[in-house]
N, C-alpha and C positions, 0 to 999 in steps of 0.2 A: 371465670376461672375453671380450668379443666377438673373433672372429677378424678381424684388420684388417691390411691392407697400407698402404703410403704413400698419402695422399690429396693428390695434387698439384693437383687441380682446384679446390681451395678457396683463397681469398685467404690469403696467408701469415700475416696478422695474426690470423686466427681458427682456423687449422688446429689449433693446439695445444689450444685450448678445445674444439673439436669432438671431438678424440681423447679428451679427458678424459671427456666426456659418453658417447661411444659405448663407451669401455672399461668403463663401469659396467654394460653389458648382459652377459647370461650368454653362455657359449660356444656357445649354440644360434644366435647371430646371426653373420652374415657381412657385413662392411662392404666394399663394392667400389666402384671407380670405373670406369665404362665405358672400354674401351680405344680403341675406334674412334669417330671423330667422329659417324658416322651413328647410333651406338648411344647417344650421350650425351644421354639423356632428362633426366638430372639430374646434379648434381655427385656425389651419393652415391646408390647403389642398395643398400638394406638388405634382405637376405634373413633372415627370421626363422624361428622354429619352425613346424612344420606347413605348410611350403611357403607361407609368407606373405611379402609384399613391402611396401616403403614407399620412396618417392622423397624425397630430402632435398636442399634447395638453400639457398645463402646469398645474400642480396641486401642492398644498402645501404638500399633503401626497399621498400615493398610491390611485389611483382613485377607487371610489366605483362603484357599479352597476348603481346607479342613474346617475352618471357623464358619464358613458359609454353607457347609454341606447340608445341614438340616433345612435351611431356608431354600436351597436349590431343590432338594427332594420334595419339599412342600409345594413349590411352584410347579414342579413336574407333575405332581398329582393333580393340581388345579387344571393344568393344561389338558391332561388326559380326560378330565371330566367336562371339558369344553368351557372352563372358567378362565377368568383373567388372572395373570400372575400378580402378586402383591409386591410392591417395591420395598427395598431395604435401604435405610439411611444409616451409614456407618460413620460414627463420630470417632475420630482418631486423635491420639495425643500428639503425634508428631506434627511439625509445622509443614503444611503442604504448599511450599513456595514454588516447587517445580511443577511442570505440567504433568497431567496424567498420561500414562502410556496409551498407545492406540488400543491395546487389549482392554484396558479399563474403560476407555471412552466407548468401546463397542457395546458394553453391557448397559443398556438403557434402564434396566430394572434395579441397578445399584447406584447409589449416590454417596460420595465420600466427602465429608466435611471435617476440617480440623476443629479443635475445641474452640478456638477464638471465633471462627466463622459461625459455629453453632450457637455460641452464647450471644453473639451480636444479632444474628439474623436467622436463628433457628426456627422460629414459628412460621416465617414466610416459606422456608424450605419445606417444612412439614406440610403446610397447606398445598403447596405445588406438587408434592409427591404422593398425595393420597390417591388410593385406587378405589373408585366408587364401584360397588358390586350390586348385581340384581339380588332379589330376595333369596332365591335358592342358594346362591353362592354365599351370601351373608350367613344364612343359617348353617351351612356346612362348615364354614370357617369357624364360627363361634362354637359350634358343637365339638369340633375337632381340637381346637386350642384350649377352650375353656369348658370341658365336659361337665364340670361341677355346676355350671349355670343352666344346663339343659334340663327340661322337664318332659318326661314322657306324657303324651296326651291323655293316657288312661289314668294318670296319677294326679289329675287336677280337674276342678270344676270350672276352670276358665273357659272350657269349651261349653257353649250353651246347650241346655237340654234340647234334644232334637228327636224328631220322630224316627229318623234313620241315622246311621252312624256317619254318613257322608265321608267315608274313608277317613274317619277321625284319626286313625293311627298314623296317617301321613302328615298330620298337622304338627308344627313344631312350636313349642313354647319355651321361653327362657325366664329365669328369675330376673327381676328388675335389679337395678344397680345396688340398692340398699340390701336386698335379699342376698344377692351374690356376695356383697361385702361381708354380710353376716356369715355366710357359708365359709368364706375363706378367712374369717376373723382369726388373726394371729397365727395362721398356719404357715405363713411365709417368714414370720419373725421369730427370733430367738426370745424366749421368755426372759423378762428382765431379771438379772441375777439377784437384785435385792428382793424381788418378789419370791424367788425360789427359797432364799434363806429365811424369809419371814413365814411363809405358809407351807413350804415343802410341796406345793402343787400350785398350778395356775387355774384360774376359774374365769370363764367368760359367760355373760348372761345376755340372752335375747329376750327383751320384753316386747310382746306384740299383741295387737288386737286379734280377735277371732278372724280367721281367714287370711291372715297376713303371710301365710306360707311357712310357719314354723316347722311343721312336720316335713315339708319338702326340703327345707334347709337342713334339718337333721339327717334325712336320708342322703342328700347330696354330699353333705360334709362327711358322713360315715364312709361313703364310697370313695371320696377323694382322699381321705386319710389312709384308708386301707390300701389304695393304689400307690400312694406316695410312700407309705411305710409298710411294705409287705411283710417285714420281719417283726412288726409290732402288733399288739392285740388291742382291739377296740370292743366296747360294749355299748349297745343302745338299749337303755332301760326305760320301760314304758309303764305308765300308771295302771292300765287295765288290759284285760285279755282281748277285747274286741279290737282295740287299736293295734296291739301286737300282731294279731292275725291279719289285719288289714295291711299293715306294713310288710309283713312277710309275703303276702299275696302280691303286693306291688313289686317287690324284689323278684319274685318268680316270673311275673309277666314282663318285667323290664329287662332283667339281666339273666334270667334263668336260675336265679338264686342269689343269696347274699354272698359277699366275699368270704373266703375261707377263714380269714382272721377277724371276722366280725361276729359277735354274738348278739342276738336280738331276743330279749326276755322281758316278761313282766317283772316288776320289782320283787314280787313274792317268789317267782321262779328263781330269780337271781339269789335271793336270800336263802332259800331252801338249799340250793346247790352249794352255797358257801357254808351252810351249817353242816352239810354232809362232808365237806372238805375238812372241817375242824374235827368232826366226830365221825370217823369212817364207819362205825357200827351203829350210827344213829338211825333208828327205824320207827320213831314215833310218828303218829299221824297228825299233821297240822290241821287245826280246826278253822276252816274258812266258812264264812257265812253264818247267818243267824241260826238256821236250823241245826248246824253242826255244833254250835257253841251252846245252844239253849239248855240241853240236858245237864251239862256241868255247871252252867251259870245259875241254874235253878237251885243248886246245892248251896250256893253262896248268898244269893239274894232271896233269903227266906226268913221267916220269923223265929226259927230256932237259933239264929245267930244274933246275939244281943246287940252287936255293933250295927247290924242292919236296922233293927227296930229303933235305935237311938237317932237315926238319920231321917230328918223330915225332907227327903228328896225322892224324886221319882226313880224307878229302876234304871231308866235311860240315863239320867244324870249321874247316878252312882257308877254305872258301868263305863260311861264315857270318862269319868274321873280315874277309874282303875286303868283303862287303856292309856289315858293321858300320862300317868306315871311312867309307863313303859316308853311311850313315844317321845317323851321329853327327857329321857335318860336320867330320871331322878334315882339316885343310888341308894339312899337309906331314909329312915324315918325322920331323922334330924333335918336333912336337906328338904324333905317334903314339908315339914312343919314351918319352915322359913321361906318356902318357894313363892315367888311372885307369880300368881296364876293369871297371867295377862290374857284378857279376852275370853275368859271362860263362860261369862254370862250369868254366873251365880257365885255368890261369896261363900267361903267356908271358914268358920272360926277354927282356932287351934284344936278345941275340944272335938269338933266334927272331923277334923283331919286325922286325929288319933283313931277314930272309928274307921275311917276310910282306909288307913294303913293296915289295920287288923284284917279288914276284908281283903286287902291287896295281898297280904301274906297267905291268906287262904287260896287266892287265885294262883299264886306261885306254886303252892303245894298241890292243888287240885288239877291244874292245867299244865303240869309238867310230868305227866304220867303216860304209860303206854296207851291209855284210853284216848288220849288226845293232847296236843300241845298247842297252846295259844300262840299264834305267829308273832305277836308283838313282844312276847317273852324272849324267844330265841333271837329275834332281831335286836332287841336291847342288849342281850348278852354278847352278840357278835360285834355290835357297835362299840362296846366297852372293853373288848379284848385287849389285854396288854401285849400279848404275843400274836401278831397277825401274820406270821410267816406261812401258816398253813392255808391261809385264804388264797383263792385264785386272784392274781393281780393283773391289772390292765394298764396299758399306757394311756389310753384315752377313753373316758366314759362320757357318753352323751345322754342327757336326761330330758325326756319329753314330759310336758305338763307338770313342770317342777313345782308349780304353786300348790299342788296337792300332796307333796312329799312331806312326811313328818320329819322332825329333827333327827330321830333315830335312823330313818331311811337315808337321809343325806349324810349322816355320820358313817354309815356302813359303806356308802359310795366312796367317801373319802379314804377310809382305811383299806379299800380294795384297789387303790391306785398304787402304781410303783412310785418310788421317790421321784419327785419332780414331774409327775404325770400331769395330765390336763383334764379338767372337767368343763363340759359345755352344757349350759342350762338353757332350755327354752320354756317360757312361761307367759301366761296371760294373767296379769295381776287383776284385771277386771273381773275374773272369776273367783277372786278371793285368794288369800295366801295362808296355806297351812291351817285353814279353818279358824284362824285367829288373827290377832293384830301383831304378828311377828314381823321382823325384818330379816333380810338375808344376813346382815351382819350378826344378828343374835344367834344364828345357827352356824356361824363360823365361816361364812362366805363373804370375803371382801370384794364386792363387785363395783365399788366406787371407781369410776373412770374405766371400767371394763365391761360396760353395758351398751348395747345398741337397742334403739327403739324402732319398731315397725308400726307405723300408724295407718297404713293403707291396707284395706281388705280386698283381696282378689276373689275370694270364694263367693261372696254374696253380693247382693245388689244394694243400692242406696236405700231403697224402700225398706228392705228387711233389716239393714243395719240401724237405720233411724228408729224403727219400731223397737228393736231389741235394746238399743242404747237408752231409751227412755226408762227402761226398767231399773237400771243401775245408776243413773245419774243422781247425784246427791247422797249416795250411801257410802261414799269413800271417805274414810278418816284421813288417809295419807295420800294427799294429792300427788306426791312424788311417784307413787306406785301406780296411779291411775293413768292409763294410756288412752288419750282421746283420739277416736278414729278420724282420719282425714276423709271427709265426705265429698270434697269438691270434685274429684275426678272419677268417682265411683260410677260403675255401669248402672244405668237406670233399668227398672223392671216394673213388675206389677206389685201392688200392695199385698202384704200378707193377709190371709183370711183368718178371721175368728168365727167359728161356727158353734153356737150355743145350743144345748139340749137340756131338757128337764131332768132326764134320768141317764144313768150310765148305759143302759141298754139302748136308749135312743141315740146316745152319742156313738156307740159302737156301730149301730146300723147305719148312721149317717156317714161315718168314716168308711165303711165297706163300700157304700154306694159311690163315694168320692174316689176311692181307690179303683173301682171298676171303670169309672169314667176316665180316669187318668191313664189306665193301662189299655183299655179297649177303644175308647172314642178318641182320646188324644194320642194313642199309640206310642206312649213313652216306654222305652225299654225298661225292663225290670231292674237292671243293675243301676239305673239312675234314680231309684226310689229308696228312701229310708223311712222307717216307721219307729218313732220313739214313744215309750209309754211310761206312765207313772201311776202311783196310787193303787187302785184295785186291779189294775191290769197286770196280767202275768204274760211275759213273752211266750211261754209255752202254750197257754190256752189261746192267746191271740194268734199264734202261728196256725193252730188248727182252724180258727175262724177264717183266716186269710186263704188257707189252702182249700177250705170248703167252698170259698167264693171263686177263687182264680184257678184252682187245680193243684194237685200234688207237685212238689218240687219247684214251687214258685217263690219260696221264701226261705231264708236261713236265719235261725235264732242265734245271734251273736253272744247271747248269755249262756248258751249251751255249748260247752267245750267239745262234746262229741259231735254236735251238729256242724260246727265250723272247722273241724279237723280236716275233712276232705271235701268240703261242700261249698267253698267260696267261689264267687264269680257267676255273673249272669242271673242273679236272683235279687229279690227285694231283701234289704238288710233290716232286721228287726232287733231292737234291744231296749233296755230300760234307759231312762234319762240319766241315771247315775253312771251308766257305762259309755256314754256317747262322747265324752271329751276326746278331742283329736280326730273325730270322724267328720265326714262331709258327704254331701250328696246333692245332686241337682234339684230334686224334689223331696221335700221333707214333710211328713205328717207327725204331729205331736198330740198324743192322747193323754187325758188325765190332767190337763193344765190346771183345771179348777181345783181338783183334789190337792195338787201340789201347793197352790196358793192358800188352801184352806188349813194347812198345818199350823199356821200361826194363831188360829182361833181356838186351839186347845185350851180348855178352862184351867188345866193344871199349871199353865205357864204364868209366871209373873211378867211385869211389863218389860223388864230387861231381856228376859228369855224370849218373850214374844217378838221383840224387835230383832233379835239375832236370828230366830227361826224365819221371820219374814224376809230378812236380808238374804239368808241362805236359799230360800225358795225363789226369790227374784233372780239370784245368780244362776240357779239351776235352769230356770226358764230362759234366761239370757243365753246360756250355753246351748240349750236345745234349739232355740230359734236361729242361732248363728251357725248351725250345721248346714243350713239350707243354702244352695247356690243360687237358684233362680225363683223357685216357688216354695211357699211355706203355708201350711194350713194348721191352725191350732183348734183343738176340740175341747170344749169345757162345759161343765154343768154349773160353774160358779162364775160370776162376773170378774173379769180381769181388771187390773187398775185402769181407771178412766183415761189416764194420760196416754195409754197405748191405743185407745180407740180411734183417735184422730189420725193415726198412721196406718190403719188397717181397714179392710172391708169386713164389716160385721153382718152376720146373717144367722138364720135359725130361730130358735125360741126366744121369746122376750123374758128376761129374768128380772125385770123391775118389780 
């Protein structure tokens, strides 16, 4: 059966009949409708086996020259490039009992069938009329008619790591059918009216394994939406700064910049801009990061506060609970005392919650001042606004790495939509969901029947995916959310390396030696290398070490906003493991893997907390490993789980 999406460009009265005919074709055929008006050469563009094409249209009567104008111009362009014209099958409503005119018979590139003939013998006519094309023409046709499926070679790790570029910019890549379908998901259809009345917005979810092309899908969908609807506004909201900078860089290299009706922002950039819309005189300083928050946090988590002394919890647990109140939009003390704290990892009795709430009231008072404003506080206030008219509104909001978005974040996304707007979510549930056991339904997104799964990873190799997947197998509570990768057709490569050292200094020395070998002996271009670090490693100090080894200007710190502002491209990318979601690179080095896995050994943790920390560490290492396209090296001073060893090449110090 042919691969086929909805065909909305056909008259409703014949749509069902066309589907019956087209469904009789084999699965080597793909039935598409052009998404953009300028690409609409015909109602249906049929891609057949051996890179063949056929245009199909429906007409009440024999098509006139006006109706065929786009097709004729398209064929003229093909001829001017030395390519073959593509034939047109016109299915007409009128009964063609009389013979065709000599003029009609003279045009061997157009074939006219009446409906009866098409329904009886349509598939045979289709096969006979297919135009088989060489690779160059196939690529040009697909990129011209379906630009949303094209991938710029510099935007993907499908191109193997190479010592030289081999004119890589001339290579052409396309999304596969499932990815293309995800990109076009619902863009040709009218949202179901009952859905509009129920939710006041539409939502679509792409669940995909690491490397399945979710970011490419987001980029291509954003471009297609903005081209299709130049009068509408779209927002691409990202989990962290490194990915935002990387995506903006891709737009610059690919298109010379993002479309004018598209905004690309981190969530916190977006939230801060919305806060300024609501309060035009708002000049408070948001407190981002541990160092910024710590001075004011110390005023709350100290022994002079009786509620703090009454809680037998770590400072980290208390602070995470205070942020939890904001992120989960808990409105008052009564609601908090009765709230079901799903997946928190530690229980709190009502008497303890009373003390937590008193500390929370201190947070609101202390961290809503000119000295600094806690971001989760104003995000909560924005998400709970009764009057949202002053917020900037968008027609379409696309969310990357949605599994890391807190409920308050997702609620702010919802209230920033126009009425009947659309939300498009991309997520990898294997990386965890909202750091707890929540579901999409519990945060107000009804994705049942509106979800597509992508099981195949193009970014990485079979060997890397198998090794990474062993880390997270068995830790999923909700099998419906777990996406099992399709390993059968994956590209084969070399096993990942695990390099053990006795000390962190030895680990860093070994890493720098491996990096030199990679750059100088293997001659791998700098832009194909990414370094991820955790634990005691700081991207700032590690950058100095790399530059002392390879020279100034060889690396960019993606955790330093000033460094990435005008400094992206042609350099090694360096960042923390916590910042690497959504990133990818042909060669990836991971430092501090042992320290990451060691966090669960903290003696202050009880058994439940230890299990949760262990799971989070495994997920982080899974994320880091799956950033690699072809080569991966892990550096550790602690033994990694034994189950990973059989899928890796282990060297270095013996840690037995």
